[in-house]
C-alpha positions in Angstrom: -22.9 -29.9 -25.1 -24.3 -26.5 -26.9 -23.9 -23.5 -24.6 -25.7 -20.3 -25.7 -24.4 -17.2 -26.6 -23.4 -15.5 -23.0 -23.0 -12.2 -24.7 -27.2 -12.3 -25.4 -27.4 -12.5 -21.5 -25.4 -8.5 -21.4 -27.7 -7.6 -24.7 -31.1 -8.8 -23.1 -30.6 -6.7 -19.7 -30.1 -3.4 -21.7 -32.9 -4.3 -23.7 -35.3 -4.8 -21.0 -33.5 -1.8 -19.1 -34.0 0.6 -22.4 -37.1 -1.0 -23.7 -35.9 0.4 -26.9 -33.9 -1.3 -30.1 -32.2 2.2 -30.6 -31.1 3.1 -27.4 -29.4 -0.7 -26.9 -27.7 -0.2 -29.6 -26.1 3.1 -28.6 -25.8 1.6 -25.0 -23.8 -1.5 -26.7 -21.9 0.5 -30.0 -24.1 -1.3 -32.5 -26.0 -0.5 -35.2 -29.9 -0.8 -34.8 -29.9 -3.5 -37.5 -27.7 -5.3 -35.8 -29.3 -4.8 -32.2 -32.2 -5.9 -33.7 -30.9 -9.3 -35.1 -29.6 -9.7 -31.5 -33.2 -9.3 -29.9 -33.9 -11.8 -32.5 -31.6 -14.7 -31.1 -32.7 -13.9 -28.0 -36.3 -14.5 -28.5 -35.2 -17.7 -30.6 -33.3 -18.9 -27.6 -35.5 -18.1 -24.7 -38.2 -19.0 -26.5 -40.6 -15.9 -25.6 -40.8 -12.7 -28.1 -39.1 -10.7 -24.8 -40.1 -7.3 -26.2 -43.7 -6.6 -27.9 -45.2 -3.4 -29.7 -47.5 -1.5 -28.1 -48.4 1.9 -30.0 -45.4 3.4 -31.1 -42.6 2.1 -28.1 -42.3 -1.3 -27.2 -43.2 -3.4 -23.7 -42.3 -6.4 -21.9 -44.0 -9.5 -22.0 -44.8 -11.6 -19.2 -42.1 -13.3 -19.1 -39.7 -11.2 -19.3 -40.6 -9.3 -16.4 -40.0 -12.8 -14.6 -36.9 -12.7 -15.8 -35.9 -9.1 -14.9 -34.6 -9.2 -11.9 -32.7 -12.4 -12.5 -31.2 -11.4 -15.5 -29.7 -7.9 -13.8 -28.1 -9.5 -11.1 -26.5 -12.3 -13.3 -25.6 -9.5 -15.6 -23.7 -7.5 -13.0 -22.1 -10.9 -11.8 -20.7 -12.1 -15.1 -19.4 -8.8 -15.8 -17.8 -8.0 -12.4 -16.2 -11.5 -12.6 -14.3 -10.3 -15.7 -13.4 -7.0 -14.7 -11.0 -5.2 -12.2 -12.7 -5.4 -8.8 -14.3 -2.2 -7.5 -15.2 -1.3 -3.7 -18.5 -0.6 -3.2 -19.3 0.5 0.3 -15.7 0.9 2.0 -17.8 2.2 5.4 -19.0 -1.5 5.8 -15.3 -3.2 5.2 -14.3 -5.4 7.9 -10.6 -5.9 7.6 -7.1 -6.3 9.5 -4.3 -5.8 6.7 -0.7 -7.0 8.3 2.1 -5.2 7.1 5.4 -6.3 7.7 8.0 -3.4 8.3 10.9 -1.8 10.2 10.0 0.5 13.6 11.0 3.0 11.7 8.4 3.3 8.9 5.8 2.2 11.8 6.6 5.2 13.9 6.9 7.7 11.3 3.7 6.4 9.5 1.6 3.7 11.4 -0.9 5.8 13.1 -1.0 8.2 10.1 -1.7 5.0 8.1 -4.3 3.9 10.6 -6.0 7.2 10.4 -6.4 7.6 7.1 -7.6 4.2 6.3 -10.4 4.5 8.6 -11.2 7.9 7.0 -13.2 5.4 5.1 -13.4 2.4 6.3 -13.9 2.4 10.1 -14.1 -1.2 10.4 -10.5 -1.7 9.3 -7.6 -2.5 11.4 -3.7 -2.8 11.3 -0.9 -5.7 11.9 2.1 -4.3 11.9 5.0 -7.5 12.1 8.1 -6.9 12.3 11.3 -7.8 9.7 12.7 -11.0 9.9 15.9 -12.1 8.2 14.4 -15.3 6.9 13.0 -15.7 3.6 9.8 -17.5 5.0 7.8 -16.6 1.9 5.3 -14.7 3.6 4.0 -12.4 0.5 3.8 -15.8 -1.9 2.1 -17.6 0.7 -0.6 -14.7 1.4 0.8 -14.1 5.3 0.9 -10.6 4.9 -0.2 -7.6 2.7 2.4 -5.2 2.2 6.1 -5.4 2.8 7.6 -1.8 3.1 11.4 -1.8 4.2 14.6 -1.3 2.1 15.6 -4.9 1.6 16.3 -5.9 -1.9 16.1 -10.0 -0.9 12.9 -10.0 -2.2 10.9 -13.1 -4.5 11.5 -12.4 -8.0 7.8 -11.9 -9.0 6.5 -9.5 -6.3 5.3 -5.6 -7.2 7.9 -3.2 -5.8 6.9 0.6 -5.7 9.6 3.2 -4.0 7.8 5.5 -1.3 10.1 8.1 -0.4 13.9 8.0 0.4 15.7 8.4 3.6 18.9 9.2 4.8 20.9 8.8 8.2 20.9 11.4 10.9 22.3 11.4 14.8 20.8 11.6 18.0 22.3 12.2 21.5 20.8 13.5 24.6 20.5 17.2 24.8 23.5 17.6 27.2 25.6 15.8 25.3 29.0 17.5 24.6 29.2 16.6 21.2 26.7 19.7 21.3 29.0 22.2 22.9 31.2 23.1 19.4 31.1 22.5 15.6 30.5 18.5 15.0 32.8 17.3 12.7 33.9 14.1 11.6 37.0 13.8 14.0 34.5 14.4 17.3 31.5 12.4 15.8 34.3 9.2 16.0 35.3 10.4 19.1 32.0 9.1 21.2 30.6 5.7 21.5 27.7 4.7 19.5 25.0 2.5 19.6 24.3 0.5 16.3 21.0 -1.0 15.3 21.2 -4.4 13.8 18.6 -7.1 13.8 21.4 -9.9 13.1 24.1 -8.1 15.7 26.2 -6.4 13.3 28.3 -3.4 14.5 29.3 -2.0 11.1 27.8 -0.6 8.1 28.1 2.6 5.8 29.0 4.8 8.6 32.0 3.0 9.5 33.1 3.0 6.0 32.5 6.7 5.4 34.7 7.2 8.8 37.3 4.7 7.0 37.5 6.6 4.1 38.7 9.2 6.3 41.1 7.5 8.7 38.7 7.6 11.2 36.8 4.8 13.2 34.3 5.1 16.0 33.2 2.7 18.5 30.1 0.6 19.1 29.1 0.3 22.8 25.8 -0.8 22.2 23.9 -3.0 19.1 20.3 -2.7 19.3 17.5 -4.7 17.5 15.4 -1.8 17.0 15.9 2.2 16.7 13.4 2.3 19.0 15.0 -0.3 21.9 18.4 2.3 21.1 16.1 5.7 21.6 15.7 4.8 25.3 19.6 3.9 25.9 20.0 7.4 24.7 18.7 10.0 27.5 21.5 10.4 30.0 24.3 8.7 28.2 27.3 10.1 26.2 26.2 7.7 23.2 25.3 8.5 19.9 23.0 7.3 18.0 22.2 7.2 13.7 18.7 6.9 13.1 16.8 7.5 9.5 15.8 10.7 9.5 11.6 9.6 8.9 12.4 8.4 12.8 12.8 11.9 13.9 9.5 13.3 12.8 7.7 10.8 15.5 10.3 11.6 17.9 9.7 15.2 17.8 6.1 14.4 18.6 7.4 12.9 21.9 9.0 16.6 22.7 12.0 14.1 24.3 15.2 15.5 25.6 17.0 13.9 22.5 18.6 16.2 20.1 19.3 15.4 16.4 22.1 16.5 14.4 23.7 16.1 10.6 26.2 13.2 10.2 29.3 14.8 9.3 29.8 12.8 6.3 29.0 12.1 2.9 25.9 9.2 3.1 23.7 7.8 0.3 19.8 8.2 0.6 18.0 5.0 0.2 15.1 4.1 -1.4 11.5 2.7 1.3 9.6 0.5 -0.8 6.1 -1.4 -0.6 6.1 -4.7 -2.4 2.7 -7.2 -2.7 2.4 -10.3 -4.5 1.2 -9.8 -7.7 -1.6 -12.0 -7.0 -3.4 -9.1 -5.3 -2.5 -6.5 -8.1 -6.4 -6.2 -9.1 -7.7 -7.1 -6.1 -9.8 -3.9 -5.5 -9.5 -3.4 -1.4 -5.4 -3.8 -1.7 -4.9 -1.9 -4.3 -6.6 0.7 -1.9 -4.3 -0.1 1.0 -1.5 0.4 -1.8 -2.8 3.7 -3.0 -3.8 5.3 1.1 0.0 4.0 2.0 1.6 5.9 -0.8 -0.5 9.0 -0.2 0.3 8.9 3.5 3.7 8.9 2.7 4.2 12.0 1.0 3.4 13.6 3.7 7.1 15.6 4.6 7.2 17.6 7.8 9.3 20.2 7.8 11.2 18.8 10.6 12.6 16.3 8.3 16.3 17.7 7.5 17.6 17.6 4.6 
């Protein structure tokens, strides 16, 4: 079976729009003779003159007028199929994005992200899902749109983009005795701590830093999330290390919890977004990722260095 040259469809669409061989040639970056030859091929393929001379200009035939709307729609569909997608009307988008992340990103940026998305697409909603310890291939299978976090245990094919770098501060009740004088590593280690771990682990980089100084802290509580641990602080003598971006949300609550610098040398760590390559060129997904990046560029003054 012989198929017609589908390039003629694009040329026909432009010829019907311009009704001029010279103008169509400029649009297609062709010479006028080459465009004339293309018009001849179109006439032979369709079995109709398509454009005929009327005085000094060309006008479409009855068959060309009959085809014009169909040619335009088919041409636009074909071009759109073979090019990266574009979002025509964000204001009409109805979609729920599913993002797997921890409570730090959710607390610091969840509300801001939703507001930024709805500024252009009021019909958008967010579904924030908790991090898990199992590699359940959610990105690969399309059950989540984005993963946001610090883990390096990702499928090898996923795309990754760094959003920002975070570091740990410490939280304690405003009446905690640690605030009565200079906060040293010795005094920091002397009080009981809350450690955050989904897996119930009670040691981490802070313990390694203390060990280098010959110190050791007591973990009185292990909580699965930072939000859970935060509610145990008021009225207690516990200390809870937390990523500095969580402090942004905490400050907005006007709580009685105070922040202080941990008297140790601790490394900053990256927070990244990850997605499956099959949605790389999806226009809506690309808009989601771009919006996440823009929202995460906000760095409030209360994020201590």
